FISESE-939489 format. One record per residue (C-alpha): x negated, y, z negated; residue number from 1; residue in one letter. Coordinates in nm, 2 decimals. Layout:
BEGIN
+--------+--------+--------+-----+---+
:   east :  north :     up :   k : r :
+--------+--------+--------+-----+---+
:      X :      Y :      Z : NUM : A :
...
+--------+--------+--------+-----+---+
//
This chain:
BEGIN
+--------+--------+--------+-----+---+
:   east :  north :     up :   k : r :
+--------+--------+--------+-----+---+
:   0.00 :   0.00 :   0.00 :   1 : X :
:  -0.14 :   0.34 :   0.09 :   2 : X :
:  -0.15 :   0.61 :  -0.18 :   3 : X :
:   0.10 :   0.84 :  -0.02 :   4 : X :
:   0.36 :   0.56 :  -0.02 :   5 : X :
:   0.27 :   0.48 :  -0.38 :   6 : X :
:   0.31 :   0.85 :  -0.47 :   7 : X :
:   0.65 :   0.86 :  -0.31 :   8 : X :
:   0.75 :   0.55 :  -0.50 :   9 : X :
:   0.63 :   0.70 :  -0.83 :  10 : X :
:   0.83 :   1.02 :  -0.76 :  11 : X :
:   1.15 :   0.81 :  -0.72 :  12 : X :
:   1.11 :   0.64 :  -1.06 :  13 : X :
:   1.40 :   0.71 :  -1.30 :  14 : X :
:   1.30 :   0.91 :  -1.61 :  15 : X :
:   1.51 :   0.96 :  -1.92 :  16 : X :
:   1.38 :   1.19 :  -2.20 :  17 : X :
:   1.55 :   1.23 :  -2.53 :  18 : X :
:   1.28 :   1.41 :  -2.73 :  19 : X :
:   0.93 :   1.56 :  -2.69 :  20 : X :
:   0.68 :   1.61 :  -2.97 :  21 : X :
:   0.33 :   1.74 :  -3.01 :  22 : X :
:   0.03 :   1.64 :  -3.22 :  23 : X :
:  -0.29 :   1.84 :  -3.25 :  24 : X :
:  -0.62 :   1.64 :  -3.25 :  25 : X :
:  -0.96 :   1.77 :  -3.35 :  26 : X :
:  -1.32 :   1.64 :  -3.36 :  27 : X :
:  -1.68 :   1.76 :  -3.37 :  28 : X :
:  -1.87 :   1.68 :  -3.06 :  29 : X :
:  -2.23 :   1.62 :  -2.94 :  30 : X :
:  -2.22 :   1.95 :  -2.76 :  31 : X :
:  -2.19 :   2.13 :  -3.09 :  32 : X :
:  -1.84 :   2.26 :  -3.07 :  33 : X :
:  -1.51 :   2.15 :  -3.23 :  34 : X :
:  -1.28 :   2.00 :  -2.97 :  35 : X :
:  -0.91 :   2.06 :  -3.01 :  36 : X :
:  -0.65 :   1.90 :  -2.79 :  37 : X :
:  -0.28 :   1.82 :  -2.80 :  38 : X :
:  -0.11 :   1.49 :  -2.75 :  39 : X :
:   0.24 :   1.50 :  -2.61 :  40 : X :
:   0.49 :   1.22 :  -2.68 :  41 : X :
:   0.80 :   1.19 :  -2.47 :  42 : X :
:   1.06 :   0.93 :  -2.58 :  43 : X :
:   1.37 :   0.78 :  -2.42 :  44 : X :
:   1.56 :   0.46 :  -2.37 :  45 : X :
:   1.43 :   0.20 :  -2.12 :  46 : X :
:   1.63 :  -0.04 :  -1.89 :  47 : X :
:   1.68 :  -0.28 :  -2.18 :  48 : X :
:   1.82 :   0.00 :  -2.40 :  49 : X :
:   1.52 :  -0.01 :  -2.63 :  50 : X :
:   1.33 :   0.31 :  -2.71 :  51 : X :
:   1.01 :   0.38 :  -2.51 :  52 : X :
:   0.74 :   0.64 :  -2.55 :  53 : X :
:   0.51 :   0.80 :  -2.30 :  54 : X :
:   0.19 :   0.98 :  -2.42 :  55 : X :
:  -0.03 :   1.24 :  -2.25 :  56 : X :
:  -0.30 :   1.48 :  -2.36 :  57 : X :
:  -0.35 :   1.85 :  -2.30 :  58 : X :
:  -0.72 :   1.93 :  -2.27 :  59 : X :
:  -0.70 :   2.31 :  -2.27 :  60 : X :
:  -1.03 :   2.43 :  -2.41 :  61 : X :
:  -0.92 :   2.72 :  -2.63 :  62 : X :
:  -0.82 :   2.60 :  -2.97 :  63 : X :
:  -0.59 :   2.91 :  -3.02 :  64 : X :
:  -0.38 :   2.79 :  -2.73 :  65 : X :
:  -0.31 :   2.46 :  -2.91 :  66 : X :
:  -0.24 :   2.64 :  -3.24 :  67 : X :
:   0.01 :   2.87 :  -3.06 :  68 : X :
:   0.18 :   2.58 :  -2.89 :  69 : X :
:   0.22 :   2.41 :  -3.23 :  70 : X :
:   0.38 :   2.73 :  -3.37 :  71 : X :
:   0.62 :   2.79 :  -3.08 :  72 : X :
:   0.68 :   2.44 :  -2.95 :  73 : X :
:   0.76 :   2.32 :  -2.60 :  74 : X :
:   1.05 :   2.43 :  -2.38 :  75 : X :
:   1.34 :   2.19 :  -2.36 :  76 : X :
:   1.22 :   1.89 :  -2.15 :  77 : X :
:   1.51 :   1.65 :  -2.23 :  78 : X :
:   1.74 :   1.51 :  -1.96 :  79 : X :
:   1.78 :   1.26 :  -1.68 :  80 : X :
:   1.54 :   1.29 :  -1.39 :  81 : X :
:   1.34 :   1.12 :  -1.13 :  82 : X :
:   0.97 :   1.15 :  -1.20 :  83 : X :
:   0.94 :   1.38 :  -0.90 :  84 : X :
:   1.22 :   1.60 :  -1.03 :  85 : X :
:   1.05 :   1.62 :  -1.37 :  86 : X :
:   0.72 :   1.72 :  -1.20 :  87 : X :
:   0.90 :   2.00 :  -1.02 :  88 : X :
:   1.06 :   2.11 :  -1.35 :  89 : X :
:   0.71 :   2.14 :  -1.50 :  90 : X :
:   0.60 :   2.35 :  -1.20 :  91 : X :
:   0.89 :   2.59 :  -1.26 :  92 : X :
:   0.83 :   2.63 :  -1.63 :  93 : X :
:   0.59 :   2.85 :  -1.82 :  94 : X :
:   0.43 :   2.61 :  -2.06 :  95 : X :
:   0.23 :   2.87 :  -2.25 :  96 : X :
:   0.40 :   3.08 :  -2.52 :  97 : X :
:   0.12 :   3.34 :  -2.45 :  98 : X :
:  -0.08 :   3.37 :  -2.13 :  99 : X :
:  -0.39 :   3.14 :  -2.13 : 100 : X :
:  -0.74 :   3.29 :  -2.09 : 101 : X :
:  -0.80 :   3.08 :  -1.77 : 102 : X :
:  -0.54 :   3.00 :  -1.51 : 103 : X :
:  -0.67 :   2.64 :  -1.48 : 104 : X :
:  -0.54 :   2.58 :  -1.83 : 105 : X :
:  -0.19 :   2.58 :  -1.68 : 106 : X :
:  -0.29 :   2.27 :  -1.48 : 107 : X :
:  -0.44 :   2.11 :  -1.79 : 108 : X :
:  -0.12 :   2.14 :  -1.99 : 109 : X :
:   0.10 :   2.04 :  -1.70 : 110 : X :
:  -0.12 :   1.73 :  -1.65 : 111 : X :
:  -0.08 :   1.64 :  -2.02 : 112 : X :
:   0.30 :   1.65 :  -1.99 : 113 : X :
:   0.31 :   1.49 :  -1.65 : 114 : X :
:   0.09 :   1.20 :  -1.75 : 115 : X :
:   0.31 :   1.15 :  -2.05 : 116 : X :
:   0.62 :   1.14 :  -1.83 : 117 : X :
:   0.45 :   0.90 :  -1.59 : 118 : X :
:   0.37 :   0.67 :  -1.88 : 119 : X :
:   0.73 :   0.69 :  -2.00 : 120 : X :
:   0.88 :   0.63 :  -1.66 : 121 : X :
:   0.66 :   0.33 :  -1.59 : 122 : X :
:   0.75 :   0.19 :  -1.93 : 123 : X :
:   1.12 :   0.25 :  -1.88 : 124 : X :
:   1.09 :   0.06 :  -1.55 : 125 : X :
:   0.88 :  -0.22 :  -1.72 : 126 : X :
:   0.59 :  -0.18 :  -1.48 : 127 : X :
:   0.23 :  -0.05 :  -1.47 : 128 : X :
:   0.04 :   0.21 :  -1.27 : 129 : X :
:  -0.18 :  -0.07 :  -1.13 : 130 : X :
:   0.12 :  -0.25 :  -1.00 : 131 : X :
:   0.27 :   0.07 :  -0.85 : 132 : X :
:  -0.05 :   0.15 :  -0.67 : 133 : X :
:  -0.10 :  -0.21 :  -0.57 : 134 : X :
:  -0.46 :  -0.20 :  -0.70 : 135 : X :
:  -0.67 :  -0.41 :  -0.94 : 136 : X :
:  -0.80 :  -0.30 :  -1.27 : 137 : X :
:  -1.18 :  -0.34 :  -1.22 : 138 : X :
:  -1.46 :  -0.29 :  -1.47 : 139 : X :
:  -1.57 :   0.08 :  -1.48 : 140 : X :
:  -1.93 :   0.18 :  -1.45 : 141 : X :
:  -1.99 :   0.48 :  -1.66 : 142 : X :
:  -2.26 :   0.73 :  -1.75 : 143 : X :
:  -2.28 :   0.93 :  -2.07 : 144 : X :
:  -2.29 :   1.31 :  -2.04 : 145 : X :
:  -2.50 :   1.52 :  -2.28 : 146 : X :
:  -2.70 :   1.83 :  -2.32 : 147 : X :
:  -3.06 :   1.83 :  -2.44 : 148 : X :
:  -3.03 :   2.11 :  -2.69 : 149 : X :
:  -3.22 :   2.44 :  -2.72 : 150 : X :
:  -3.51 :   2.40 :  -2.70 : 151 : X :
:  -3.44 :   2.09 :  -2.49 : 152 : X :
:  -3.57 :   1.75 :  -2.61 : 153 : X :
:  -3.52 :   1.39 :  -2.50 : 154 : X :
:  -3.44 :   1.28 :  -2.86 : 155 : X :
:  -3.07 :   1.20 :  -2.80 : 156 : X :
:  -3.14 :   1.02 :  -2.48 : 157 : X :
:  -3.40 :   0.80 :  -2.64 : 158 : X :
:  -3.17 :   0.72 :  -2.93 : 159 : X :
:  -2.89 :   0.62 :  -2.68 : 160 : X :
:  -3.13 :   0.40 :  -2.48 : 161 : X :
:  -3.24 :   0.23 :  -2.80 : 162 : X :
:  -2.89 :   0.13 :  -2.88 : 163 : X :
:  -2.76 :   0.07 :  -2.53 : 164 : X :
:  -3.05 :  -0.03 :  -2.30 : 165 : X :
:  -2.98 :   0.06 :  -1.95 : 166 : X :
:  -2.73 :   0.33 :  -2.02 : 167 : X :
:  -2.73 :   0.60 :  -1.75 : 168 : X :
:  -2.69 :   0.97 :  -1.79 : 169 : X :
:  -2.52 :   1.29 :  -1.66 : 170 : X :
:  -2.72 :   1.59 :  -1.77 : 171 : X :
:  -2.67 :   1.96 :  -1.77 : 172 : X :
:  -3.00 :   2.13 :  -1.67 : 173 : X :
:  -3.06 :   2.48 :  -1.82 : 174 : X :
:  -3.32 :   2.75 :  -1.75 : 175 : X :
:  -3.53 :   2.63 :  -2.04 : 176 : X :
:  -3.60 :   2.30 :  -1.86 : 177 : X :
:  -3.96 :   2.29 :  -1.74 : 178 : X :
:  -4.19 :   2.04 :  -1.57 : 179 : X :
:  -4.32 :   1.91 :  -1.91 : 180 : X :
:  -3.96 :   1.82 :  -2.01 : 181 : X :
:  -3.89 :   1.65 :  -1.68 : 182 : X :
:  -4.21 :   1.45 :  -1.71 : 183 : X :
:  -4.11 :   1.34 :  -2.06 : 184 : X :
:  -3.77 :   1.24 :  -1.92 : 185 : X :
:  -3.94 :   1.02 :  -1.67 : 186 : X :
:  -4.16 :   0.86 :  -1.93 : 187 : X :
:  -3.90 :   0.79 :  -2.19 : 188 : X :
:  -3.58 :   0.70 :  -2.00 : 189 : X :
:  -3.69 :   0.69 :  -1.64 : 190 : X :
:  -3.58 :   0.94 :  -1.37 : 191 : X :
:  -3.36 :   0.67 :  -1.21 : 192 : X :
:  -3.15 :   0.67 :  -1.53 : 193 : X :
:  -3.03 :   1.02 :  -1.45 : 194 : X :
:  -2.75 :   0.97 :  -1.21 : 195 : X :
:  -2.59 :   1.32 :  -1.21 : 196 : X :
:  -2.73 :   1.67 :  -1.28 : 197 : X :
:  -2.46 :   1.92 :  -1.34 : 198 : X :
:  -2.59 :   2.27 :  -1.26 : 199 : X :
:  -2.25 :   2.43 :  -1.36 : 200 : X :
:  -2.30 :   2.70 :  -1.10 : 201 : X :
:  -1.93 :   2.71 :  -1.01 : 202 : X :
:  -1.80 :   2.82 :  -1.35 : 203 : X :
:  -1.70 :   3.18 :  -1.43 : 204 : X :
:  -1.59 :   3.32 :  -1.76 : 205 : X :
:  -1.67 :   3.01 :  -1.97 : 206 : X :
:  -1.91 :   2.92 :  -2.24 : 207 : X :
:  -2.10 :   2.70 :  -2.00 : 208 : X :
:  -2.16 :   2.94 :  -1.71 : 209 : X :
:  -2.50 :   2.89 :  -1.56 : 210 : X :
:  -2.62 :   3.15 :  -1.31 : 211 : X :
:  -2.81 :   3.04 :  -1.00 : 212 : X :
:  -3.18 :   2.98 :  -1.08 : 213 : X :
:  -3.39 :   2.89 :  -0.77 : 214 : X :
:  -3.68 :   2.76 :  -0.98 : 215 : X :
:  -3.46 :   2.53 :  -1.18 : 216 : X :
:  -3.28 :   2.40 :  -0.87 : 217 : X :
:  -3.61 :   2.33 :  -0.70 : 218 : X :
:  -3.74 :   2.15 :  -1.01 : 219 : X :
:  -3.44 :   1.91 :  -1.04 : 220 : X :
:  -3.41 :   1.85 :  -0.67 : 221 : X :
:  -3.77 :   1.75 :  -0.65 : 222 : X :
:  -3.79 :   1.56 :  -0.98 : 223 : X :
:  -3.47 :   1.35 :  -0.94 : 224 : X :
:  -3.47 :   1.27 :  -0.57 : 225 : X :
:  -3.18 :   1.01 :  -0.60 : 226 : X :
:  -2.95 :   1.20 :  -0.84 : 227 : X :
:  -2.62 :   1.36 :  -0.75 : 228 : X :
:  -2.64 :   1.74 :  -0.78 : 229 : X :
:  -2.31 :   1.88 :  -0.91 : 230 : X :
:  -2.18 :   2.24 :  -0.87 : 231 : X :
:  -2.48 :   2.44 :  -0.75 : 232 : X :
:  -2.42 :   2.81 :  -0.70 : 233 : X :
:  -2.50 :   2.90 :  -0.34 : 234 : X :
:  -2.66 :   3.25 :  -0.33 : 235 : X :
:  -2.91 :   3.43 :  -0.11 : 236 : X :
:  -3.18 :   3.29 :  -0.34 : 237 : X :
:  -3.06 :   2.92 :  -0.36 : 238 : X :
:  -2.89 :   2.85 :  -0.03 : 239 : X :
:  -3.21 :   2.76 :   0.16 : 240 : X :
:  -3.26 :   2.47 :  -0.08 : 241 : X :
:  -2.95 :   2.31 :   0.05 : 242 : X :
:  -3.00 :   2.35 :   0.42 : 243 : X :
:  -3.12 :   2.00 :   0.49 : 244 : X :
:  -2.85 :   1.73 :   0.54 : 245 : X :
:  -3.04 :   1.49 :   0.31 : 246 : X :
:  -3.00 :   1.74 :   0.02 : 247 : X :
:  -2.64 :   1.83 :   0.11 : 248 : X :
:  -2.55 :   1.46 :   0.10 : 249 : X :
:  -2.65 :   1.46 :  -0.27 : 250 : X :
:  -2.42 :   1.75 :  -0.37 : 251 : X :
:  -2.10 :   1.70 :  -0.56 : 252 : X :
:  -1.83 :   1.95 :  -0.65 : 253 : X :
:  -1.62 :   1.97 :  -0.96 : 254 : X :
:  -1.51 :   2.31 :  -1.10 : 255 : X :
:  -1.36 :   2.45 :  -0.77 : 256 : X :
:  -1.15 :   2.14 :  -0.69 : 257 : X :
:  -0.78 :   2.14 :  -0.78 : 258 : X :
:  -0.65 :   1.98 :  -0.46 : 259 : X :
:  -0.71 :   1.90 :  -0.10 : 260 : X :
:  -0.72 :   2.27 :   0.01 : 261 : X :
:  -1.01 :   2.33 :  -0.22 : 262 : X :
:  -1.21 :   2.05 :  -0.06 : 263 : X :
:  -1.14 :   2.19 :   0.29 : 264 : X :
:  -1.26 :   2.53 :   0.17 : 265 : X :
:  -1.61 :   2.40 :   0.07 : 266 : X :
:  -1.91 :   2.52 :   0.26 : 267 : X :
:  -1.96 :   2.17 :   0.41 : 268 : X :
:  -1.76 :   1.85 :   0.40 : 269 : X :
:  -1.88 :   1.68 :   0.09 : 270 : X :
:  -2.02 :   1.34 :   0.03 : 271 : X :
:  -1.94 :   1.34 :  -0.34 : 272 : X :
:  -1.65 :   1.47 :  -0.56 : 273 : X :
:  -1.60 :   1.47 :  -0.93 : 274 : X :
:  -1.23 :   1.39 :  -0.99 : 275 : X :
:  -1.10 :   1.53 :  -1.32 : 276 : X :
:  -0.73 :   1.45 :  -1.32 : 277 : X :
:  -0.64 :   1.74 :  -1.55 : 278 : X :
:  -0.77 :   1.99 :  -1.29 : 279 : X :
:  -0.50 :   1.88 :  -1.04 : 280 : X :
:  -0.21 :   1.94 :  -1.27 : 281 : X :
:   0.02 :   1.69 :  -1.09 : 282 : X :
:   0.01 :   1.33 :  -1.01 : 283 : X :
:   0.11 :   1.41 :  -0.65 : 284 : X :
:  -0.19 :   1.65 :  -0.61 : 285 : X :
:  -0.43 :   1.39 :  -0.77 : 286 : X :
:  -0.32 :   1.10 :  -0.55 : 287 : X :
:  -0.32 :   1.31 :  -0.24 : 288 : X :
:  -0.68 :   1.42 :  -0.31 : 289 : X :
:  -0.79 :   1.06 :  -0.38 : 290 : X :
:  -0.63 :   0.95 :  -0.05 : 291 : X :
:  -0.79 :   1.23 :   0.14 : 292 : X :
:  -1.13 :   1.13 :   0.00 : 293 : X :
:  -1.08 :   0.76 :   0.08 : 294 : X :
:  -0.98 :   0.84 :   0.44 : 295 : X :
:  -1.30 :   1.04 :   0.49 : 296 : X :
:  -1.54 :   0.81 :   0.29 : 297 : X :
:  -1.61 :   1.08 :   0.03 : 298 : X :
:  -1.75 :   0.91 :  -0.28 : 299 : X :
:  -1.57 :   0.99 :  -0.60 : 300 : X :
:  -1.65 :   0.95 :  -0.97 : 301 : X :
:  -1.42 :   1.02 :  -1.26 : 302 : X :
:  -1.48 :   1.32 :  -1.49 : 303 : X :
:  -1.38 :   1.37 :  -1.85 : 304 : X :
:  -1.29 :   1.67 :  -2.05 : 305 : X :
:  -1.38 :   1.56 :  -2.41 : 306 : X :
:  -1.05 :   1.39 :  -2.45 : 307 : X :
:  -0.98 :   1.29 :  -2.80 : 308 : X :
:  -0.67 :   1.07 :  -2.75 : 309 : X :
:  -0.48 :   0.89 :  -2.48 : 310 : X :
:  -0.63 :   1.11 :  -2.21 : 311 : X :
:  -0.96 :   0.93 :  -2.22 : 312 : X :
:  -0.78 :   0.61 :  -2.14 : 313 : X :
:  -0.61 :   0.78 :  -1.85 : 314 : X :
:  -0.93 :   0.89 :  -1.68 : 315 : X :
:  -1.08 :   0.54 :  -1.74 : 316 : X :
:  -0.78 :   0.37 :  -1.59 : 317 : X :
:  -0.78 :   0.59 :  -1.28 : 318 : X :
:  -1.15 :   0.52 :  -1.24 : 319 : X :
:  -1.08 :   0.15 :  -1.27 : 320 : X :
:  -0.82 :   0.16 :  -1.00 : 321 : X :
:  -0.98 :   0.41 :  -0.76 : 322 : X :
:  -1.36 :   0.44 :  -0.80 : 323 : X :
:  -1.49 :   0.18 :  -1.04 : 324 : X :
:  -1.84 :   0.14 :  -0.91 : 325 : X :
:  -1.97 :   0.50 :  -0.91 : 326 : X :
:  -2.13 :   0.68 :  -1.20 : 327 : X :
:  -1.81 :   0.78 :  -1.38 : 328 : X :
:  -1.84 :   1.04 :  -1.65 : 329 : X :
:  -1.58 :   0.86 :  -1.86 : 330 : X :
:  -1.78 :   0.70 :  -2.14 : 331 : X :
:  -1.59 :   0.59 :  -2.45 : 332 : X :
:  -1.53 :   0.87 :  -2.69 : 333 : X :
:  -1.79 :   0.75 :  -2.94 : 334 : X :
:  -2.06 :   0.86 :  -2.70 : 335 : X :
:  -1.95 :   1.22 :  -2.77 : 336 : X :
:  -1.99 :   1.20 :  -3.14 : 337 : X :
:  -2.26 :   1.44 :  -3.29 : 338 : X :
:  -2.46 :   1.15 :  -3.42 : 339 : X :
:  -2.56 :   0.85 :  -3.21 : 340 : X :
:  -2.40 :   0.55 :  -3.38 : 341 : X :
:  -2.42 :   0.17 :  -3.36 : 342 : X :
:  -2.18 :  -0.05 :  -3.16 : 343 : X :
:  -2.15 :   0.16 :  -2.85 : 344 : X :
:  -2.01 :  -0.04 :  -2.57 : 345 : X :
:  -2.23 :  -0.09 :  -2.26 : 346 : X :
:  -2.15 :  -0.01 :  -1.90 : 347 : X :
:  -1.95 :  -0.14 :  -1.72 : 348 : X :
:  -1.64 :  -0.10 :  -1.94 : 349 : X :
:  -1.42 :  -0.40 :  -1.92 : 350 : X :
:  -1.05 :  -0.34 :  -1.88 : 351 : X :
:  -0.84 :  -0.43 :  -2.19 : 352 : X :
:  -0.54 :  -0.66 :  -2.17 : 353 : X :
:  -0.29 :  -0.50 :  -1.93 : 354 : X :
:   0.00 :  -0.32 :  -2.09 : 355 : X :
:   0.31 :  -0.14 :  -1.94 : 356 : X :
:   0.29 :   0.22 :  -1.84 : 357 : X :
:  -0.01 :   0.45 :  -1.78 : 358 : X :
:  -0.24 :   0.31 :  -2.04 : 359 : X :
:  -0.60 :   0.17 :  -2.04 : 360 : X :
+--------+--------+--------+-----+---+
//
C-alpha cells in the first residue's frame, strides 16, 4: 500500500472523543536545561463499548507555554469525527492561550494532539499504525545526540562508549572546537562513530543558534569525511565549501523542513533529511513528506525533541516503520539523562510486543 492511500484510510477512521486532559512532564537533561513537555490524553468509547485512551506529547520548548496551557486548558475537543475532520478542526483552532514565541510551536502542539487522536482512533478501530501503513516494525538503528560542553571535552562520549561499546553519535560542533579536540575524538571513540554533525546554522531566535563559521565548517568536513552534515548556514563565506557534489551529498536538512514545499525550496535536491514529526504538525503532512522522499530516494532519519513521555515512542515507531536502518536520533530517553547511567540499551532498538494504536 502506498503512503497516500494509507493517509486517506487514516483520515477516514471514526474518532469519538468524550474528554481531553493534560499532564505536564519535567526532567533535567544532558544539555543542561530543564525540559518541560505536556502529554495529552483523549478518551472515548471504542467499537466494543469499552473506554479507550489516546496519548500524544506537545514538545514546545518554552516552559511558560506549558504552564499557561495548564492554567487555561484546551479548547473543547469533544465530539464525533473522522480522524481527517478532527485534524482540520485542530488546524482551525488557536491552541495557545497566549501567542507562542515561535510559530513552529503551533505545529508542535497540533502534533501532540493529532498524534493522541490517531492513537485513539486506531485503538477504537482495534488496529495499529503498522497494519494501516502495511509495514513491518523493524529494529531501529539509533545514535545518541549530545553536546561536548564548554570547554568541549570527550568525557561523556568515552563514558557512553564504556557502557555501550559501538554506540554511534550525533554531535553539535561549536566555535570552540579545534583540531586538538577533533584528534582526541578520533583517538577515543573513532571518527567513524560520529554519524551526524549538526551545525545548527538554520536556527534563528533560539538558544542553540549557531552563526556560520567557515573555519569550523572546513574543520568538520575535512575531519569527518563520512559523516552527514546537518543544517549548514550557506553564506558568502561558507557557500564555496558546499559547491562539490560529493559534499552536497552529505548535507542534511532539519530546522527548515515542515512539509514538501520546504524540501522543494532547498538550494539543491537533498540526499538526506532529518524527519522530526512534530515539525510537520499533521499526520497528512508527515506521511506526504515521507512519501515524497521515498519516491526520490532521499534518505531519511528520525529526529527527537527531548520527548519525556509517549512522544519518544512515537518517533521510534515511525523510524521503525519508515527508515529503520539509518542513524536515527531517537535514542531511548535514558541517553539524555545528565549522568551516564548503567543498563543503557544498545542499538538497534528491538520493537516491543505489538499493541493497538500509535504506540511503540
